[in-house]
C-alpha positions as CSV (number, residue, x, y, z in Angstrom):
1,M,38.9,20.1,127.9
2,N,39.6,21.6,131.3
3,Y,37.8,21.0,134.6
4,G,35.7,24.1,134.4
5,E,34.6,23.4,130.9
6,I,33.3,20.0,131.9
7,Y,31.0,21.6,134.5
8,A,29.9,24.3,132.1
9,N,29.0,21.8,129.4
10,R,27.1,19.6,131.9
11,I,25.0,22.5,133.1
12,R,24.3,23.7,129.5
13,S,23.4,20.1,128.4
14,L,21.1,19.5,131.3
15,C,19.3,22.8,130.8
16,K,18.9,22.2,127.1
17,K,17.6,18.6,127.7
18,R,15.0,20.0,130.1
19,G,14.2,23.0,127.9
20,I,15.1,25.6,130.5
21,S,17.4,28.6,130.5
22,I,20.3,29.4,132.8
23,N,18.1,32.1,134.3
24,Q,15.3,29.6,135.0
25,L,17.8,27.2,136.6
26,A,19.0,30.0,138.8
27,K,15.5,30.7,140.0
28,M,14.6,27.1,140.5
29,S,17.8,26.3,142.4
30,N,18.1,29.5,144.4
31,V,21.6,29.9,143.1
32,R,22.6,33.4,142.0
33,Q,22.4,33.7,138.2
34,S,25.8,35.4,138.3
35,S,27.3,32.3,140.0
36,I,25.9,30.0,137.3
37,D,26.9,32.4,134.6
38,N,30.4,32.4,136.0
39,I,30.6,28.6,135.8
40,V,29.1,28.5,132.3
41,N,31.3,31.3,131.0
42,G,34.5,29.8,132.4
43,R,35.1,32.4,135.1
44,T,34.6,29.9,137.8
45,C,36.6,26.7,137.2
46,N,35.9,24.9,140.5
47,P,32.2,25.4,141.5
48,G,31.2,24.8,145.1
49,V,29.5,21.6,146.0
50,V,26.6,23.6,147.7
51,N,25.7,25.3,144.4
52,L,26.1,22.1,142.5
53,H,23.8,20.3,145.0
54,K,21.2,23.1,144.7
55,M,21.3,22.9,140.9
56,A,21.0,19.1,141.0
57,S,18.1,19.3,143.3
58,A,16.3,21.8,141.1
59,L,16.8,19.4,138.2
60,N,15.3,16.6,140.3
61,M,18.7,14.8,140.5
62,T,20.8,13.7,143.3
63,L,24.3,15.3,143.5
64,A,25.7,11.8,142.6
65,E,23.5,11.7,139.4
66,F,24.5,15.3,138.5
67,L,28.2,14.4,138.8
68,D,28.1,11.0,137.2
69,F,28.8,11.6,133.5
70,K,31.5,10.4,131.2
71,E,33.6,13.6,130.8
72,L,33.9,14.1,134.6
73,N,34.5,10.4,135.2
74,D,37.3,10.3,132.6
75,F,38.9,13.5,133.7
76,S,42.5,13.1,135.0
77,F,44.2,15.9,136.9
78,E,47.6,14.5,136.0
79,D,46.9,14.8,132.3
80,N,45.6,18.4,132.7
81,E,48.3,20.0,134.9
82,E,49.7,23.2,133.7
């Protein structure tokens, strides 16, 4: 799994867990839906921290909580270099 897929899966998982759509997350976070769609669909592999922070806040999470999950914690850039 690459870096972008990790974020895409995290966003999808959090939305599913909370019963909201990507569109609802965009409205709640004031992040353009196209920006979130680009992350979720793999067109943006390195999302900006401002957008991640806005999404975390909309989900009633701190940025640290949003970023603290196994797949990201276990990710190694050395193992995933092209």
